ZAZA-583918 format. One record per residue: x, y, z of N, C-alpha, C in turn; residue in three letters. Coordinates in Angstrom, 2 decimals, always signed. Example, Ala and Ser with C-alpha at 12.3 -4.5 7.8 and 13.67 -1.06 7.14 Angstrom:
ZAZA-583918
   n_east  n_north     n_up  ca_east  ca_north    ca_up   c_east  c_north     c_up   aa
   +13.19    -5.69    +7.80   +12.30     -4.50    +7.80   +13.20    -3.30    +7.80  ALA
   +12.85    -2.25    +7.08   +13.67     -1.06    +7.14   +12.90    +0.03    +7.87  SER
end
This chain:
ZAZA-583918
   n_east  n_north     n_up  ca_east  ca_north    ca_up   c_east  c_north     c_up   aa
  +112.80  +112.34  +104.17  +111.56   +111.95  +103.63  +110.53  +112.01  +104.19  MET
  +108.87  +111.79  +103.70  +108.10   +111.87  +104.18  +106.85  +110.25  +103.73  LEU
  +106.36  +110.05  +105.00  +105.43   +109.20  +104.13  +103.76  +110.02  +104.39  LEU
  +103.24  +110.16  +103.32  +101.21   +110.58  +103.45  +100.11  +109.16  +103.33  ILE
   +99.88  +109.66  +103.96   +99.11   +108.77  +104.68   +97.49  +109.05  +104.53  ARG
   +96.82  +109.40  +103.35   +95.56   +109.63  +102.90   +94.13  +108.79  +103.23  ALA
   +93.38  +108.88  +103.83   +92.16   +108.06  +104.14   +91.28  +109.16  +103.38  ILE
   +90.73  +108.06  +102.05   +89.59   +108.98  +101.26   +87.90  +108.32  +101.02  VAL
   +87.43  +108.50  +100.39   +86.31   +107.55   +99.75   +86.08  +106.93   +99.16  ARG
   +85.84  +105.45   +98.41   +86.22   +104.99   +97.61   +85.72  +105.53   +96.48  PRO
   +85.21  +105.92   +96.26   +84.66   +106.35   +95.24   +86.12  +108.18   +94.36  GLU
   +85.98  +108.98   +95.85   +87.76   +109.85   +95.23   +89.01  +109.43   +94.57  LYS
   +89.54  +107.79   +94.72   +90.30   +106.77   +95.07   +90.98  +107.25   +93.45  LYS
   +90.18  +106.69   +92.37   +90.58   +107.13   +91.32   +91.25  +108.34   +91.11  ASP
   +89.84  +109.13   +91.50   +90.64   +110.99   +91.17   +92.20  +111.74   +91.92  ASP
   +91.91  +110.92   +92.98   +93.37   +111.66   +94.17   +94.20  +110.45   +93.14  VAL
   +94.39  +109.07   +92.48   +95.50   +108.99   +92.00   +95.57  +109.81   +91.02  LEU
   +95.05  +109.48   +89.45   +95.31   +110.44   +88.73   +95.84  +112.48   +88.63  GLU
   +95.54  +112.89   +89.83   +95.63   +113.90   +89.99   +97.50  +114.46   +91.13  GLU
   +97.82  +112.89   +91.34   +98.71   +112.79   +92.17   +99.95  +112.75   +90.76  LEU
   +99.16  +111.49   +90.48  +100.15   +110.94   +89.26  +100.36  +112.40   +87.91  SER
   +99.33  +113.27   +87.47   +99.35   +114.39   +86.97  +100.91  +115.46   +87.10  SER
  +100.56  +115.05   +89.08  +101.69   +115.91   +89.72  +103.27  +115.40   +90.02  ALA
  +103.12  +114.25   +89.39  +104.43   +113.83   +89.34  +104.46  +112.92   +90.30  GLY
  +103.49  +112.57   +90.77  +104.41   +111.77   +92.35  +103.12  +110.17   +91.55  PHE
  +104.09  +109.49   +91.27  +103.41   +108.26   +90.32  +102.79  +107.07   +91.71  ASN
  +104.21  +106.65   +92.25  +104.14   +106.02   +93.21  +103.27  +105.88   +94.31  ALA
  +101.86  +105.16   +94.14  +101.03   +104.79   +95.62  +101.10  +103.58   +95.53  ALA
  +100.52  +103.23   +96.73  +100.41   +102.08   +97.61   +99.00  +102.50   +98.34  THR
   +97.72  +101.36   +97.96   +96.83   +101.71   +98.01   +96.27  +100.04   +99.53  MET
   +95.36  +100.32  +100.10   +94.68    +99.64  +101.38   +93.21   +99.75  +100.83  VAL
   +92.25   +98.60  +101.43   +91.36    +99.34  +101.52   +91.12   +98.88  +103.04  ASP
   +90.17  +100.17  +103.52   +89.69    +99.64  +105.06   +88.52  +100.00  +105.41  VAL
   +88.31   +99.76  +106.38   +86.60   +100.44  +107.39   +86.75  +101.17  +108.43  VAL
   +86.33  +101.94  +109.07   +86.22   +103.39  +110.37   +85.14  +103.81  +110.31  GLY
   +84.95  +104.51  +111.36   +84.48   +105.99  +112.08   +85.08  +107.11  +112.20  ARG
   +84.43  +108.08  +112.18   +85.01   +109.15  +112.07   +84.63  +109.81  +113.25  GLY
   +84.93  +110.75  +113.71   +84.12   +111.55  +115.64   +83.12  +111.36  +115.68  LYS
   +81.64  +110.89  +114.44   +80.09   +111.01  +113.87   +79.81  +109.27  +115.17  GLN
   +81.05  +108.27  +115.42   +81.06   +107.65  +115.51   +80.20  +106.25  +114.73  LYS
   +79.82  +107.02  +113.09   +79.69   +106.03  +111.84   +78.25  +106.73  +111.27  GLY
   +77.93  +105.93  +111.14   +76.01   +106.26  +110.07   +74.90  +106.16  +110.90  ILE
   +73.54  +106.59  +111.36   +72.60   +106.42  +112.00   +71.60  +106.28  +110.63  LYS
   +71.05  +105.28  +110.79   +69.91   +105.53  +108.99   +68.48  +104.36  +109.68  ILE
   +68.10  +105.27  +110.17   +66.55   +104.06  +110.67   +67.68  +104.27  +112.63  GLY
   +66.81  +102.99  +112.83   +67.22   +102.43  +114.15   +68.85  +101.51  +113.89  GLY
   +69.24  +101.44  +112.60   +70.87   +100.91  +112.65   +71.91  +102.15  +112.74  MET
   +72.87  +101.64  +112.85   +74.12   +102.32  +113.15   +75.18  +101.51  +112.33  VAL
   +76.03  +102.13  +111.35   +76.78   +101.89  +110.56   +78.26  +102.35  +110.95  TYR
   +79.31  +101.75  +111.30   +80.14   +102.09  +112.30   +81.11  +101.81  +111.61  ASP
   +81.32  +100.37  +110.24   +82.69   +100.26  +109.59   +82.42  +100.82  +108.27  GLU
   +82.53  +101.85  +108.27   +82.36   +102.82  +106.45   +83.42  +102.32  +105.47  ILE
   +83.31  +102.24  +104.79   +84.51   +101.77  +103.89   +84.98  +102.81  +103.49  PRO
   +86.73  +102.78  +103.55   +87.53   +103.58  +102.91   +88.45  +103.10  +102.25  LYS
   +89.55  +103.83  +102.02   +90.77   +103.65  +100.43   +91.88  +104.98  +101.47  ILE
   +92.98  +103.59  +102.25   +93.99   +104.44  +102.55   +95.33  +104.14  +101.53  LEU
   +95.54  +105.37  +100.73   +96.40   +106.12  +100.12   +97.70  +106.19  +100.80  ILE
   +99.43  +105.55  +100.68  +100.07   +105.99  +101.08  +100.87  +106.25  +100.00  LEU
  +101.72  +107.70  +100.85  +102.83   +108.23   +99.55  +103.66  +108.67  +100.47  VAL
  +105.12  +107.78   +99.81  +106.90   +108.17  +100.01  +106.38  +109.78   +99.41  ALA
  +107.51  +110.88   +99.73  +107.68   +111.66   +99.95  +108.71  +112.68   +99.84  ILE
  +109.45  +112.90   +99.46  +110.91   +114.09   +99.64  +110.11  +115.63  +100.34  GLN
  +110.67  +115.63  +101.54  +109.69   +116.23  +102.12  +109.57  +118.06  +102.14  ASP
  +110.38  +118.28  +100.56  +109.76   +119.07  +100.13  +108.59  +119.34   +99.54  ALA
  +108.05  +118.31   +98.96  +107.25   +117.80   +97.96  +105.60  +118.36   +99.23  ASP
  +105.79  +117.75  +100.59  +104.65   +118.07  +100.95  +103.10  +119.07  +101.37  LYS
  +103.98  +120.40  +100.63  +102.58   +121.28  +100.32  +102.07  +120.81   +99.40  ASP
  +102.67  +120.73   +98.77  +101.96   +119.65   +96.49  +101.27  +118.81   +96.75  LYS
  +101.96  +117.71   +97.66  +100.88   +116.50   +97.41   +99.68  +116.81   +98.44  VAL
  +100.06  +116.91   +99.31   +98.70   +117.75  +100.85   +97.30  +118.59   +99.90  ILE
   +98.16  +119.48   +98.66   +97.20   +120.65   +98.15   +96.27  +119.94   +97.33  LYS
   +97.17  +118.37   +96.53   +96.43   +117.49   +95.58   +95.45  +117.06   +96.06  THR
   +95.69  +116.59   +97.38   +95.09   +115.17   +97.55   +93.25  +115.90   +98.17  ILE
   +93.75  +116.92   +99.18   +92.51   +118.06   +99.33   +91.84  +118.38   +98.76  LEU
   +92.25  +118.79   +97.68   +91.63   +119.55   +96.32   +90.65  +118.22   +95.79  ASN
   +91.41  +117.34   +95.54   +91.07   +116.07   +94.99   +89.96  +115.79   +95.40  THR
   +90.18  +114.90   +97.47   +89.36   +114.50   +97.76   +87.96  +114.65   +98.03  ALA
   +87.71  +116.30   +98.60   +87.35   +116.78   +99.45   +85.86  +116.32   +97.86  LYS
   +84.58  +116.70   +98.45   +82.87   +116.35   +98.21   +82.43  +117.47   +98.02  THR
   +82.71  +118.03   +96.42   +81.81   +119.16   +96.70   +82.83  +120.36   +97.01  GLY
   +82.09  +122.06   +96.74   +82.68   +122.69   +97.01   +83.30  +122.40   +98.27  ASN
   +82.54  +122.64   +99.41   +82.88   +122.76  +101.16   +83.58  +121.27  +101.39  GLU
   +82.98  +120.71  +101.01   +83.16   +118.96  +101.80   +82.04  +118.56  +102.64  GLY
   +82.49  +117.37  +102.75   +81.98   +116.77  +104.18   +82.01  +115.98  +105.23  THR
   +81.33  +115.98  +105.99   +82.21   +114.82  +107.17   +82.46  +113.46  +106.47  PHE
   +83.51  +112.53  +106.10   +83.37   +111.50  +105.84   +84.57  +111.60  +104.77  GLY
   +84.96  +112.74  +104.51   +85.71   +112.65  +103.16   +87.44  +112.37  +103.86  ASP
   +87.56  +112.51  +104.80   +88.35   +112.03  +105.24   +89.82  +112.61  +106.00  GLY
   +90.91  +111.73  +105.84   +92.16   +112.53  +106.80   +93.09  +112.43  +106.20  LYS
   +93.77  +113.61  +106.46   +95.47   +113.10  +105.83   +96.62  +113.49  +106.68  ILE
   +97.29  +112.46  +107.28   +98.51   +112.15  +107.83   +99.47  +112.08  +107.66  PHE
  +100.81  +112.77  +108.11  +101.78   +112.82  +107.58  +102.91  +112.62  +108.77  VAL
  +103.97  +111.67  +108.13  +104.81   +110.95  +109.07  +106.22  +111.50  +108.67  SER
  +107.20  +111.07  +109.40  +108.97   +110.82  +108.90  +108.69  +109.51  +108.10  PRO
  +109.60  +109.65  +107.76  +110.62   +108.27  +107.12  +111.60  +107.95  +107.41  ILE
  +112.45  +107.00  +108.13  +114.10   +107.51  +108.46  +115.38  +106.67  +107.91  GLU
  +114.47  +105.27  +107.52  +114.86   +104.74  +106.91  +114.03  +103.89  +104.96  GLU
  +114.45  +104.11  +103.67  +113.53   +103.51  +102.91  +115.25  +102.42  +102.25  VAL
  +115.01  +100.76  +102.03  +115.36   +100.33  +101.28  +114.46   +99.63  +100.02  TYR
  +115.39   +99.37   +98.70  +114.70    +98.28   +97.39  +115.40   +97.06   +97.77  THR
  +113.69   +96.71   +97.59  +113.97    +95.36   +98.24  +114.51   +94.02   +96.81  ILE
  +114.83   +94.72   +96.04  +115.42    +93.62   +94.66  +116.53   +94.16   +94.41  SER
  +117.12   +95.43   +94.92  +118.54    +96.02   +94.90  +119.51   +95.67   +96.34  LYS
  +118.48   +95.27   +96.97  +119.10    +95.31   +98.76  +119.81   +96.46   +99.07  GLY
  +119.48   +97.22   +98.48  +119.94    +99.09   +98.55  +119.73  +100.17   +99.42  ILE
  +120.03  +100.91  +100.82  +119.10   +101.49  +101.66  +119.53  +102.81  +100.06  ARG
  +118.08  +103.17  +100.76  +118.48   +104.79   +99.34  +118.28  +106.09  +100.64  GLU
  +118.14  +106.10  +101.51  +118.02   +107.72  +102.00  +119.80  +107.81  +103.18  LEU
end
């Protein structure tokens, strides 16, 4: 199994979740986060804003679904046709074990 962590713009959250659900990936966890990218934030006039609001979407998937999920997120979270700075990142990590708390069982 894999854990997909996608950091996206807040205004893209609902679209990403809807497309993931349409693709058969209904389970997701969302967390409001703040951060900055390579540009070290946004400078407007004399002010630098380095705590830019984002949404962290976590999805646990089977290895075979990786390309489908990543493609869905990339296509949905991108701003416009070309994309722009601040559209986000996707991180993929292996999951060693999964337990269902209510049943107390290991799923892998």
